[in-house]
C-alpha positions, 0 to 999 in steps of 0.5 A: 500500499502506498501512503501518497500524501494528498495535497491540501493546497487550494486556489482561494478567492479573495478581495482586496480593498478599494484600488490595493490589489497591487498592495495585497499582492505585494506583501502577500508574496512577501510573506511567500505566499503563492498569490495570482494577480491577473491582468490584461491590457486595454484600450482606455480613453483619457481626455480623448487620447486612447492608450494601452493600459495593464488593468486588472482582469479582475478588479478587487479579486486575487487567487492565493494558493493556500493548504487549508490544514496549516495556513493561518486564514487569519493572518492572510484576512489581516494583511495589509490591502486584503479585505476578506476572503470570498465566502458562500454561506459559510464556505471559502471560495475556491477555483480549480488548479486547471482554471488558474493555470489557464488563466496564467496562461491567457493574461501572462504580461510581463510588465515591460512597456516593450511588451505591450500590444499596440493600440492597433493591436487591441482595436482590432477593426475589421472592414464592415465595423460600424464606427463612429467618428469622435473628434474632428471635422466629421465628429458625431458621424457614423462610418464604415471601417474599410482598411488600416492606413498605417499604424495610426491612421484607417481609411473609412466610408463616410456618407455625405450628401448622399454619397459614400466618400472614403476618408483617412482618420487618426485611429485615435479619431474613431470608436466602434459603435455601440 
């Protein structure tokens, strides 16, 4: 008979205090706890300018791998930046290992600005997409995406005066129509 030791480590879901995911991550990691904080690249628009930024995939949520038999859960909950464990009734929420591994693969970001995808990579305009012009002389007009015109510009089709016209505009000045 083999005396295989069954691992009692599970991935638990914790919430951070508002906008303190990074602080909770750093403090948990410094305690030697296996912690996962998934982040993704996203397009943000600030003051009319689009840029690529790193955002939490699940704002205010982190995953920690803990041994249910030996871990002091109160110490984890008392860590700076941590709000509490996610619970369903009396039971703490857990996530299975394959899901965490898949999330790690899908959200792998090194944090180097050289590794960030470009704005064009994230916007993914396709021929025929309905757009709205957000800046410039055509502001407020609906358009159809035709093609890319380099990294910073696109060719769109605008209906003006009963005719469809091709216009080159900055990618900063268009958004997908909701």
